[in-house]
All heavy atoms as TSV, in Angstrom:
chain	resi	resn	atom	element	x	y	z
A	1	MET	N	N	82.026	11.624	11.583
A	1	MET	CA	C	80.678	11.109	11.437
A	1	MET	C	C	80.025	10.922	12.806
A	1	MET	O	O	78.849	11.194	12.956
A	1	MET	CB	C	80.734	9.789	10.658
A	1	MET	CG	C	79.398	9.210	10.381
A	1	MET	SD	S	78.555	10.264	9.212
A	1	MET	CE	C	77.122	9.346	8.902
A	2	GLN	N	N	80.797	10.476	13.776
A	2	GLN	CA	C	80.235	10.251	15.110
A	2	GLN	C	C	79.791	11.562	15.742
A	2	GLN	O	O	78.744	11.622	16.389
A	2	GLN	CB	C	81.266	9.570	16.002
A	2	GLN	CG	C	81.616	8.182	15.545
A	2	GLN	CD	C	82.832	7.639	16.274
A	2	GLN	OE1	O	83.554	8.375	16.917
A	2	GLN	NE2	N	83.057	6.341	16.139
A	3	LYS	N	N	80.575	12.602	15.553
A	3	LYS	CA	C	80.245	13.908	16.120
A	3	LYS	C	C	78.937	14.442	15.535
A	3	LYS	O	O	78.092	14.983	16.252
A	3	LYS	CB	C	81.388	14.887	15.852
A	3	LYS	CG	C	81.225	16.217	16.515
A	3	LYS	CD	C	82.441	17.085	16.257
A	3	LYS	CE	C	82.315	18.430	16.918
A	3	LYS	NZ	N	83.468	19.289	16.669
A	4	ILE	N	N	78.741	14.260	14.238
A	4	ILE	CA	C	77.531	14.723	13.565
A	4	ILE	C	C	76.314	13.969	14.099
A	4	ILE	O	O	75.267	14.567	14.366
A	4	ILE	CB	C	77.654	14.567	12.038
A	4	ILE	CG1	C	78.715	15.513	11.509
A	4	ILE	CG2	C	76.323	14.824	11.353
A	4	ILE	CD1	C	79.054	15.309	10.059
A	5	LEU	N	N	76.439	12.662	14.289
A	5	LEU	CA	C	75.322	11.870	14.787
A	5	LEU	C	C	74.974	12.238	16.234
A	5	LEU	O	O	73.798	12.281	16.604
A	5	LEU	CB	C	75.640	10.377	14.692
A	5	LEU	CG	C	75.658	9.809	13.285
A	5	LEU	CD1	C	76.113	8.353	13.317
A	5	LEU	CD2	C	74.300	9.928	12.639
A	6	ILE	N	N	75.978	12.521	17.042
A	6	ILE	CA	C	75.718	12.937	18.419
A	6	ILE	C	C	75.005	14.277	18.445
A	6	ILE	O	O	74.018	14.463	19.171
A	6	ILE	CB	C	77.033	12.989	19.223
A	6	ILE	CG1	C	77.554	11.568	19.441
A	6	ILE	CG2	C	76.825	13.688	20.555
A	6	ILE	CD1	C	78.941	11.502	20.037
A	7	ILE	N	N	75.450	15.225	17.644
A	7	ILE	CA	C	74.811	16.540	17.584
A	7	ILE	C	C	73.383	16.411	17.063
A	7	ILE	O	O	72.465	17.044	17.593
A	7	ILE	CB	C	75.650	17.513	16.729
A	7	ILE	CG1	C	76.964	17.832	17.453
A	7	ILE	CG2	C	74.877	18.788	16.428
A	7	ILE	CD1	C	77.948	18.625	16.632
A	8	LEU	N	N	73.193	15.594	16.050
A	8	LEU	CA	C	71.853	15.376	15.504
A	8	LEU	C	C	70.933	14.769	16.562
A	8	LEU	O	O	69.766	15.167	16.696
A	8	LEU	CB	C	71.919	14.478	14.270
A	8	LEU	CG	C	70.624	14.253	13.527
A	8	LEU	CD1	C	70.109	15.569	12.969
A	8	LEU	CD2	C	70.839	13.255	12.418
A	9	GLY	N	N	71.443	13.832	17.337
A	9	GLY	CA	C	70.656	13.224	18.409
A	9	GLY	C	C	70.276	14.236	19.474
A	9	GLY	O	O	69.140	14.238	19.972
A	10	ILE	N	N	71.202	15.117	19.825
A	10	ILE	CA	C	70.909	16.153	20.817
A	10	ILE	C	C	69.857	17.123	20.288
A	10	ILE	O	O	68.948	17.531	21.016
A	10	ILE	CB	C	72.202	16.884	21.224
A	10	ILE	CG1	C	73.104	15.938	22.025
A	10	ILE	CG2	C	71.899	18.134	22.023
A	10	ILE	CD1	C	74.486	16.468	22.286
A	11	VAL	N	N	69.952	17.485	19.021
A	11	VAL	CA	C	68.969	18.388	18.416
A	11	VAL	C	C	67.580	17.748	18.422
A	11	VAL	O	O	66.589	18.409	18.766
A	11	VAL	CB	C	69.403	18.781	16.987
A	11	VAL	CG1	C	68.280	19.475	16.239
A	11	VAL	CG2	C	70.633	19.659	17.030
A	12	VAL	N	N	67.490	16.479	18.085
A	12	VAL	CA	C	66.193	15.784	18.089
A	12	VAL	C	C	65.641	15.697	19.511
A	12	VAL	O	O	64.448	15.901	19.736
A	12	VAL	CB	C	66.329	14.382	17.449
A	12	VAL	CG1	C	65.090	13.551	17.662
A	12	VAL	CG2	C	66.630	14.509	15.969
A	13	LEU	N	N	66.510	15.425	20.475
A	13	LEU	CA	C	66.087	15.359	21.869
A	13	LEU	C	C	65.554	16.707	22.345
A	13	LEU	O	O	64.483	16.789	22.971
A	13	LEU	CB	C	67.255	14.922	22.758
A	13	LEU	CG	C	66.964	14.880	24.254
A	13	LEU	CD1	C	66.045	13.711	24.564
A	13	LEU	CD2	C	68.251	14.768	25.016
A	14	LEU	N	N	66.266	17.788	22.031
A	14	LEU	CA	C	65.818	19.124	22.418
A	14	LEU	C	C	64.512	19.502	21.728
A	14	LEU	O	O	63.639	20.129	22.332
A	14	LEU	CB	C	66.897	20.160	22.120
A	14	LEU	CG	C	68.146	20.087	23.006
A	14	LEU	CD1	C	69.200	21.073	22.510
A	14	LEU	CD2	C	67.792	20.346	24.450
A	15	ALA	N	N	64.366	19.123	20.467
A	15	ALA	CA	C	63.121	19.411	19.750
A	15	ALA	C	C	61.949	18.683	20.407
A	15	ALA	O	O	60.856	19.235	20.538
A	15	ALA	CB	C	63.245	19.007	18.287
A	16	GLY	N	N	62.182	17.460	20.851
A	16	GLY	CA	C	61.138	16.705	21.531
A	16	GLY	C	C	60.776	17.309	22.877
A	16	GLY	O	O	59.601	17.336	23.265
A	17	LEU	N	N	61.767	17.797	23.597
A	17	LEU	CA	C	61.500	18.399	24.904
A	17	LEU	C	C	60.749	19.718	24.790
A	17	LEU	O	O	59.891	20.031	25.612
A	17	LEU	CB	C	62.817	18.621	25.655
A	17	LEU	CG	C	63.511	17.363	26.163
A	17	LEU	CD1	C	64.864	17.716	26.750
A	17	LEU	CD2	C	62.657	16.653	27.194
A	18	PHE	N	N	61.082	20.489	23.773
A	18	PHE	CA	C	60.455	21.800	23.612
A	18	PHE	C	C	59.233	21.775	22.699
A	18	PHE	O	O	58.676	22.819	22.379
A	18	PHE	CB	C	61.476	22.816	23.082
A	18	PHE	CG	C	62.500	23.192	24.106
A	18	PHE	CD1	C	63.820	22.809	23.948
A	18	PHE	CD2	C	62.150	23.914	25.222
A	18	PHE	CE1	C	64.771	23.144	24.889
A	18	PHE	CE2	C	63.082	24.263	26.174
A	18	PHE	CZ	C	64.404	23.874	26.008
A	19	TRP	N	N	58.786	20.605	22.267
A	19	TRP	CA	C	57.656	20.515	21.338
A	19	TRP	C	C	56.377	21.161	21.875
A	19	TRP	O	O	55.678	21.866	21.135
A	19	TRP	CB	C	57.388	19.074	20.932
A	19	TRP	CG	C	56.280	18.989	19.941
A	19	TRP	CD1	C	55.034	18.502	20.133
A	19	TRP	CD2	C	56.317	19.453	18.586
A	19	TRP	NE1	N	54.291	18.624	18.999
A	19	TRP	CE2	C	55.055	19.203	18.035
A	19	TRP	CE3	C	57.291	20.051	17.805
A	19	TRP	CZ2	C	54.746	19.529	16.725
A	19	TRP	CZ3	C	56.967	20.369	16.499
A	19	TRP	CH2	C	55.712	20.110	15.974
A	20	PRO	N	N	56.007	20.974	23.155
A	20	PRO	CA	C	54.787	21.643	23.633
A	20	PRO	C	C	54.861	23.165	23.526
A	20	PRO	O	O	53.861	23.815	23.258
A	20	PRO	CB	C	54.696	21.214	25.101
A	20	PRO	CG	C	55.438	19.936	25.166
A	20	PRO	CD	C	56.553	20.061	24.158
A	21	VAL	N	N	56.040	23.742	23.705
A	21	VAL	CA	C	56.201	25.190	23.590
A	21	VAL	C	C	56.179	25.607	22.126
A	21	VAL	O	O	55.526	26.584	21.753
A	21	VAL	CB	C	57.521	25.637	24.263
A	21	VAL	CG1	C	57.753	27.116	24.049
A	21	VAL	CG2	C	57.513	25.290	25.735
A	22	VAL	N	N	56.869	24.854	21.273
A	22	VAL	CA	C	56.965	25.188	19.853
A	22	VAL	C	C	55.613	25.063	19.170
A	22	VAL	O	O	55.284	25.843	18.268
A	22	VAL	CB	C	58.022	24.282	19.165
A	22	VAL	CG1	C	58.024	24.473	17.670
A	22	VAL	CG2	C	59.392	24.543	19.743
A	23	ARG	N	N	54.801	24.120	19.619
A	23	ARG	CA	C	53.496	23.897	19.004
A	23	ARG	C	C	52.583	25.109	19.170
A	23	ARG	O	O	51.714	25.368	18.335
A	23	ARG	CB	C	52.854	22.666	19.627
A	23	ARG	CG	C	51.599	22.235	18.963
A	23	ARG	CD	C	51.101	20.939	19.491
A	23	ARG	NE	N	51.344	20.824	20.925
A	23	ARG	CZ	C	50.719	19.984	21.718
A	23	ARG	NH1	N	49.811	19.184	21.225
A	23	ARG	NH2	N	50.992	19.940	23.004
A	24	GLU	N	N	52.779	25.879	20.231
A	24	GLU	CA	C	51.944	27.051	20.497
A	24	GLU	C	C	52.363	28.281	19.701
A	24	GLU	O	O	51.634	29.269	19.681
A	24	GLU	CB	C	51.957	27.370	21.991
A	24	GLU	CG	C	51.404	26.254	22.862
A	24	GLU	CD	C	49.948	25.954	22.561
A	24	GLU	OE1	O	49.184	26.896	22.304
A	24	GLU	OE2	O	49.591	24.764	22.576
A	25	LEU	N	N	53.529	28.257	19.072
A	25	LEU	CA	C	53.978	29.391	18.265
A	25	LEU	C	C	53.090	29.534	17.033
A	25	LEU	O	O	52.578	28.548	16.516
A	25	LEU	CB	C	55.440	29.206	17.845
A	25	LEU	CG	C	56.474	29.253	18.955
A	25	LEU	CD1	C	57.847	28.922	18.394
A	25	LEU	CD2	C	56.497	30.606	19.620
A	26	PRO	N	N	52.919	30.745	16.534
A	26	PRO	CA	C	52.017	30.938	15.397
A	26	PRO	C	C	52.635	30.579	14.038
A	26	PRO	O	O	52.146	31.024	13.006
A	26	PRO	CB	C	51.701	32.434	15.473
A	26	PRO	CG	C	52.913	33.032	16.070
A	26	PRO	CD	C	53.402	32.005	17.066
A	27	LEU	N	N	53.728	29.812	14.025
A	27	LEU	CA	C	54.332	29.435	12.742
A	27	LEU	C	C	53.346	28.593	11.946
A	27	LEU	O	O	52.726	27.671	12.460
A	27	LEU	CB	C	55.628	28.665	12.967
A	27	LEU	CG	C	56.785	29.488	13.512
A	27	LEU	CD1	C	57.972	28.589	13.781
A	27	LEU	CD2	C	57.159	30.596	12.572
A	28	GLY	N	N	53.212	28.896	10.678
A	28	GLY	CA	C	52.255	28.209	9.831
A	28	GLY	C	C	50.961	28.983	9.689
A	28	GLY	O	O	50.121	28.641	8.872
A	29	ARG	N	N	50.803	30.016	10.492
A	29	ARG	CA	C	49.594	30.846	10.424
A	29	ARG	C	C	49.961	32.317	10.400
A	29	ARG	O	O	49.250	33.149	10.933
A	29	ARG	CB	C	48.715	30.546	11.637
A	29	ARG	CG	C	48.266	29.106	11.717
A	29	ARG	CD	C	47.427	28.837	12.949
A	29	ARG	NE	N	48.129	29.083	14.200
A	29	ARG	CZ	C	48.888	28.208	14.836
A	29	ARG	NH1	N	49.079	27.016	14.317
A	29	ARG	NH2	N	49.472	28.502	15.988
A	30	LEU	N	N	51.076	32.639	9.785
A	30	LEU	CA	C	51.535	34.022	9.730
A	30	LEU	C	C	50.850	34.786	8.604
A	30	LEU	O	O	50.440	34.195	7.604
A	30	LEU	CB	C	53.050	34.059	9.513
A	30	LEU	CG	C	53.911	33.509	10.639
A	30	LEU	CD1	C	55.363	33.498	10.218
A	30	LEU	CD2	C	53.730	34.330	11.889
A	31	PRO	N	N	50.718	36.103	8.754
A	31	PRO	CA	C	50.192	36.901	7.652
A	31	PRO	C	C	51.143	36.808	6.455
A	31	PRO	O	O	52.350	36.897	6.609
A	31	PRO	CB	C	50.187	38.323	8.206
A	31	PRO	CG	C	50.258	38.182	9.674
A	31	PRO	CD	C	50.966	36.906	9.948
A	32	GLY	N	N	50.617	36.590	5.295
A	32	GLY	CA	C	51.432	36.439	4.102
A	32	GLY	C	C	51.492	35.005	3.621
A	32	GLY	O	O	51.898	34.736	2.492
A	33	ASP	N	N	51.110	34.045	4.462
A	33	ASP	CA	C	51.027	32.659	4.024
A	33	ASP	C	C	49.861	32.534	3.048
A	33	ASP	O	O	48.793	33.097	3.256
A	33	ASP	CB	C	50.814	31.719	5.210
A	33	ASP	CG	C	52.038	31.600	6.091
A	33	ASP	OD1	O	53.127	31.991	5.642
A	33	ASP	OD2	O	51.911	31.101	7.221
A	34	ILE	N	N	50.074	31.807	1.981
A	34	ILE	CA	C	49.082	31.709	0.916
A	34	ILE	C	C	48.115	30.571	1.222
A	34	ILE	O	O	48.527	29.438	1.452
A	34	ILE	CB	C	49.767	31.471	-0.445
A	34	ILE	CG1	C	50.677	32.651	-0.761
A	34	ILE	CG2	C	48.734	31.244	-1.535
A	34	ILE	CD1	C	51.574	32.424	-1.955
A	35	SER	N	N	46.836	30.886	1.210
A	35	SER	CA	C	45.799	29.899	1.457
A	35	SER	C	C	44.653	30.135	0.470
A	35	SER	O	O	44.040	31.198	0.470
A	35	SER	CB	C	45.289	30.024	2.896
A	35	SER	OG	O	44.261	29.113	3.121
A	36	VAL	N	N	44.401	29.141	-0.374
A	36	VAL	CA	C	43.326	29.230	-1.361
A	36	VAL	C	C	42.380	28.061	-1.126
A	36	VAL	O	O	42.788	26.907	-1.119
A	36	VAL	CB	C	43.883	29.171	-2.802
A	36	VAL	CG1	C	42.747	29.215	-3.810
A	36	VAL	CG2	C	44.874	30.276	-3.046
A	37	LYS	N	N	41.100	28.383	-0.902
A	37	LYS	CA	C	40.105	27.339	-0.677
A	37	LYS	C	C	39.049	27.423	-1.765
A	37	LYS	O	O	38.402	28.445	-1.951
A	37	LYS	CB	C	39.466	27.501	0.688
A	37	LYS	CG	C	40.443	27.267	1.821
A	37	LYS	CD	C	39.792	27.423	3.158
A	37	LYS	CE	C	40.852	27.231	4.219
A	37	LYS	NZ	N	40.336	27.424	5.560
A	38	GLY	N	N	38.925	26.327	-2.474
A	38	GLY	CA	C	37.907	26.245	-3.507
A	38	GLY	C	C	36.765	25.367	-3.043
A	38	GLY	O	O	36.698	24.950	-1.887
A	39	GLU	N	N	35.855	25.073	-3.972
A	39	GLU	CA	C	34.723	24.239	-3.630
A	39	GLU	C	C	35.144	22.798	-3.349
A	39	GLU	O	O	34.677	22.174	-2.404
A	39	GLU	CB	C	33.723	24.269	-4.799
A	39	GLU	CG	C	32.291	24.197	-4.362
A	39	GLU	CD	C	31.390	24.399	-5.552
A	39	GLU	OE1	O	31.171	25.567	-5.934
A	39	GLU	OE2	O	30.923	23.379	-6.085
A	40	LYS	N	N	36.076	22.276	-4.166
A	40	LYS	CA	C	36.495	20.886	-4.020
A	40	LYS	C	C	37.973	20.726	-3.709
A	40	LYS	O	O	38.480	19.610	-3.706
A	40	LYS	CB	C	36.183	20.117	-5.307
A	40	LYS	CG	C	34.728	20.017	-5.614
A	40	LYS	CD	C	34.498	19.168	-6.821
A	40	LYS	CE	C	33.012	19.063	-7.116
A	40	LYS	NZ	N	32.756	18.183	-8.243
A	41	TYR	N	N	38.649	21.820	-3.427
A	41	TYR	CA	C	40.081	21.725	-3.165
A	41	TYR	C	C	40.510	22.823	-2.213
A	41	TYR	O	O	39.791	23.785	-1.977
A	41	TYR	CB	C	40.880	21.838	-4.466
A	41	TYR	CG	C	40.827	23.206	-5.089
A	41	TYR	CD1	C	41.777	24.150	-4.777
A	41	TYR	CD2	C	39.814	23.558	-5.978
A	41	TYR	CE1	C	41.737	25.429	-5.334
A	41	TYR	CE2	C	39.763	24.821	-6.531
A	41	TYR	CZ	C	40.727	25.740	-6.205
A	41	TYR	OH	O	40.683	26.993	-6.746
A	42	SER	N	N	41.672	22.628	-1.665
A	42	SER	CA	C	42.298	23.688	-0.875
A	42	SER	C	C	43.801	23.615	-1.094
A	42	SER	O	O	44.361	22.537	-1.272
A	42	SER	CB	C	41.957	23.549	0.613
A	42	SER	OG	O	42.485	22.360	1.120
A	43	PHE	N	N	44.429	24.763	-1.108
A	43	PHE	CA	C	45.866	24.861	-1.318
A	43	PHE	C	C	46.434	25.779	-0.260
A	43	PHE	O	O	45.909	26.871	-0.024
A	43	PHE	CB	C	46.173	25.423	-2.720
A	43	PHE	CG	C	47.630	25.664	-2.957
A	43	PHE	CD1	C	48.490	24.610	-3.188
A	43	PHE	CD2	C	48.146	26.956	-2.928
A	43	PHE	CE1	C	49.836	24.831	-3.406
A	43	PHE	CE2	C	49.487	27.191	-3.134
A	43	PHE	CZ	C	50.337	26.117	-3.381
A	44	TYR	N	N	47.488	25.344	0.399
A	44	TYR	CA	C	48.107	26.136	1.445
A	44	TYR	C	C	49.609	26.095	1.264
A	44	TYR	O	O	50.197	25.021	1.181
A	44	TYR	CB	C	47.721	25.588	2.823
A	44	TYR	CG	C	48.323	26.378	3.948
A	44	TYR	CD1	C	47.861	27.640	4.257
A	44	TYR	CD2	C	49.357	25.860	4.693
A	44	TYR	CE1	C	48.412	28.379	5.286
A	44	TYR	CE2	C	49.923	26.581	5.721
A	44	TYR	CZ	C	49.444	27.838	6.016
A	44	TYR	OH	O	49.993	28.556	7.016
A	45	PHE	N	N	50.227	27.275	1.182
A	45	PHE	CA	C	51.683	27.366	1.071
A	45	PHE	C	C	52.174	28.411	2.059
A	45	PHE	O	O	51.958	29.603	1.884
A	45	PHE	CB	C	52.113	27.733	-0.350
A	45	PHE	CG	C	53.602	27.721	-0.513
A	45	PHE	CD1	C	54.305	26.545	-0.463
A	45	PHE	CD2	C	54.295	28.903	-0.689
A	45	PHE	CE1	C	55.689	26.531	-0.606
A	45	PHE	CE2	C	55.671	28.906	-0.832
A	45	PHE	CZ	C	56.369	27.712	-0.792
A	46	PRO	N	N	52.862	27.976	3.115
A	46	PRO	CA	C	53.323	28.910	4.147
A	46	PRO	C	C	54.628	29.602	3.768
A	46	PRO	O	O	55.684	29.349	4.337
A	46	PRO	CB	C	53.502	28.001	5.362
A	46	PRO	CG	C	53.864	26.683	4.769
A	46	PRO	CD	C	53.089	26.597	3.482
A	47	ILE	N	N	54.568	30.509	2.801
A	47	ILE	CA	C	55.784	31.140	2.282
A	47	ILE	C	C	56.464	32.027	3.326
A	47	ILE	O	O	57.686	31.991	3.469
A	47	ILE	CB	C	55.509	31.925	0.987
A	47	ILE	CG1	C	56.819	32.380	0.378
A	47	ILE	CG2	C	54.608	33.097	1.220
A	47	ILE	CD1	C	56.805	32.466	-1.103
A	48	VAL	N	N	55.714	32.790	4.089
A	48	VAL	CA	C	56.321	33.662	5.105
A	48	VAL	C	C	56.914	32.822	6.224
A	48	VAL	O	O	57.994	33.112	6.730
A	48	VAL	CB	C	55.280	34.673	5.649
A	48	VAL	CG1	C	55.853	35.500	6.774
A	48	VAL	CG2	C	54.790	35.566	4.523
A	49	THR	N	N	56.244	31.742	6.588
A	49	THR	CA	C	56.782	30.836	7.598
A	49	THR	C	C	58.094	30.225	7.122
A	49	THR	O	O	59.049	30.116	7.905
A	49	THR	CB	C	55.760	29.731	7.919
A	49	THR	OG1	O	54.552	30.341	8.387
A	49	THR	CG2	C	56.283	28.787	8.974
A	50	CYS	N	N	58.172	29.850	5.859
A	50	CYS	CA	C	59.413	29.295	5.306
A	50	CYS	C	C	60.541	30.321	5.353
A	50	CYS	O	O	61.689	29.978	5.676
A	50	CYS	CB	C	59.196	28.831	3.871
A	50	CYS	SG	S	58.124	27.407	3.716
A	51	ILE	N	N	60.226	31.569	5.051
A	51	ILE	CA	C	61.247	32.624	5.082
A	51	ILE	C	C	61.743	32.842	6.510
A	51	ILE	O	O	62.947	32.951	6.749
A	51	ILE	CB	C	60.693	33.923	4.464
A	51	ILE	CG1	C	60.463	33.738	2.969
A	51	ILE	CG2	C	61.629	35.093	4.725
A	51	ILE	CD1	C	59.690	34.857	2.316
A	52	VAL	N	N	60.825	32.884	7.472
A	52	VAL	CA	C	61.209	33.092	8.876
A	52	VAL	C	C	62.081	31.946	9.370
A	52	VAL	O	O	63.123	32.166	10.007
A	52	VAL	CB	C	59.960	33.267	9.766
A	52	VAL	CG1	C	60.314	33.215	11.239
A	52	VAL	CG2	C	59.246	34.560	9.435
A	53	ILE	N	N	61.695	30.727	9.083
A	53	ILE	CA	C	62.481	29.561	9.503
A	53	ILE	C	C	63.844	29.572	8.826
A	53	ILE	O	O	64.859	29.259	9.456
A	53	ILE	CB	C	61.715	28.256	9.220
A	53	ILE	CG1	C	60.516	28.155	10.159
A	53	ILE	CG2	C	62.611	27.036	9.385
A	53	ILE	CD1	C	59.592	27.007	9.859
A	54	SER	N	N	63.905	29.955	7.567
A	54	SER	CA	C	65.174	30.032	6.848
A	54	SER	C	C	66.111	31.052	7.484
A	54	SER	O	O	67.311	30.795	7.633
A	54	SER	CB	C	64.925	30.392	5.386
A	54	SER	OG	O	66.131	30.589	4.716
A	55	ILE	N	N	65.574	32.201	7.871
A	55	ILE	CA	C	66.395	33.229	8.517
A	55	ILE	C	C	66.913	32.730	9.862
A	55	ILE	O	O	68.094	32.900	10.183
A	55	ILE	CB	C	65.598	34.537	8.679
A	55	ILE	CG1	C	65.351	35.171	7.309
A	55	ILE	CG2	C	66.309	35.507	9.599
A	55	ILE	CD1	C	64.373	36.308	7.317
A	56	ILE	N	N	66.055	32.095	10.635
A	56	ILE	CA	C	66.469	31.580	11.950
A	56	ILE	C	C	67.552	30.520	11.802
A	56	ILE	O	O	68.561	30.545	12.511
A	56	ILE	CB	C	65.252	31.034	12.718
A	56	ILE	CG1	C	64.331	32.182	13.124
A	56	ILE	CG2	C	65.690	30.250	13.958
A	56	ILE	CD1	C	62.994	31.739	13.665
A	57	VAL	N	N	67.377	29.583	10.882
A	57	VAL	CA	C	68.370	28.526	10.679
A	57	VAL	C	C	69.683	29.116	10.164
A	57	VAL	O	O	70.763	28.700	10.601
A	57	VAL	CB	C	67.821	27.442	9.723
A	57	VAL	CG1	C	68.895	26.469	9.296
A	57	VAL	CG2	C	66.675	26.695	10.385
A	58	SER	N	N	69.615	30.085	9.270
A	58	SER	CA	C	70.831	30.727	8.765
A	58	SER	C	C	71.588	31.425	9.885
A	58	SER	O	O	72.815	31.344	9.968
A	58	SER	CB	C	70.494	31.750	7.678
A	58	SER	OG	O	69.931	31.116	6.560
A	59	LEU	N	N	70.862	32.117	10.756
A	59	LEU	CA	C	71.523	32.782	11.888
A	59	LEU	C	C	72.137	31.774	12.856
A	59	LEU	O	O	73.234	31.998	13.378
A	59	LEU	CB	C	70.523	33.669	12.625
A	59	LEU	CG	C	70.074	34.927	11.890
A	59	LEU	CD1	C	68.976	35.637	12.654
A	59	LEU	CD2	C	71.261	35.852	11.664
A	60	LEU	N	N	71.455	30.660	13.082
A	60	LEU	CA	C	72.026	29.624	13.949
A	60	LEU	C	C	73.295	29.046	13.363
A	60	LEU	O	O	74.290	28.822	14.081
A	60	LEU	CB	C	70.993	28.524	14.197
A	60	LEU	CG	C	69.864	28.867	15.151
A	60	LEU	CD1	C	68.832	27.747	15.185
A	60	LEU	CD2	C	70.399	29.145	16.540
A	61	PHE	N	N	73.292	28.770	12.061
A	61	PHE	CA	C	74.482	28.235	11.411
A	61	PHE	C	C	75.634	29.238	11.467
A	61	PHE	O	O	76.781	28.876	11.712
A	61	PHE	CB	C	74.222	27.841	9.965
A	61	PHE	CG	C	73.594	26.491	9.806
A	61	PHE	CD1	C	72.568	26.290	8.907
A	61	PHE	CD2	C	74.016	25.398	10.560
A	61	PHE	CE1	C	71.984	25.041	8.752
A	61	PHE	CE2	C	73.450	24.158	10.420
A	61	PHE	CZ	C	72.432	23.981	9.506
A	62	LYS	N	N	75.312	30.503	11.244
A	62	LYS	CA	C	76.348	31.534	11.281
A	62	LYS	C	C	76.906	31.694	12.701
A	62	LYS	O	O	78.098	31.869	12.896
A	62	LYS	CB	C	75.787	32.865	10.799
A	62	LYS	CG	C	76.825	33.966	10.719
A	62	LYS	CD	C	76.283	35.155	9.993
A	62	LYS	CE	C	76.402	34.898	8.540
A	62	LYS	NZ	N	77.017	35.862	7.722
A	63	PHE	N	N	76.020	31.595	13.701
A	63	PHE	CA	C	76.442	31.740	15.090
A	63	PHE	C	C	77.318	30.571	15.550
A	63	PHE	O	O	78.304	30.769	16.247
A	63	PHE	CB	C	75.204	31.866	15.982
A	63	PHE	CG	C	75.532	31.983	17.441
A	63	PHE	CD1	C	76.075	33.163	17.926
A	63	PHE	CD2	C	75.289	30.948	18.312
A	63	PHE	CE1	C	76.374	33.293	19.273
A	63	PHE	CE2	C	75.597	31.059	19.648
A	63	PHE	CZ	C	76.141	32.233	20.139
A	64	PHE	N	N	76.967	29.353	15.159
A	64	PHE	CA	C	77.696	28.167	15.627
A	64	PHE	C	C	78.882	27.801	14.737
A	64	PHE	O	O	79.597	26.863	15.039
A	64	PHE	CB	C	76.758	26.976	15.781
A	64	PHE	CG	C	75.875	27.106	16.979
A	64	PHE	CD1	C	74.510	27.281	16.831
A	64	PHE	CD2	C	76.399	27.076	18.241
A	64	PHE	CE1	C	73.691	27.402	17.932
A	64	PHE	CE2	C	75.593	27.203	19.356
A	64	PHE	CZ	C	74.237	27.365	19.195
A	65	LYS	N	N	79.085	28.512	13.653
A	65	LYS	CA	C	80.228	28.215	12.785
A	65	LYS	C	C	81.419	28.866	13.324
A	65	LYS	O	O	82.357	28.758	13.777
A	65	LYS	CB	C	79.991	28.749	11.383
A	65	LYS	CG	C	81.077	28.352	10.440
A	65	LYS	CD	C	80.773	28.808	9.064
A	65	LYS	CE	C	81.885	28.323	8.149
A	65	LYS	NZ	N	81.818	28.869	6.850
């Protein structure tokens, strides 16, 4: 349990340090993301962004396992 918490803390620290760089990436605005705007509503579902993030996380897990 201690090892998991230390790794989680390091991941959060790294995410905080790299946040200015990550914020500039076009994730969330990729072609294929669904965006519907009506007169009184809007719906946004970043399906392609979810797929890209899923692939990246899967590769990281496979690499570090």
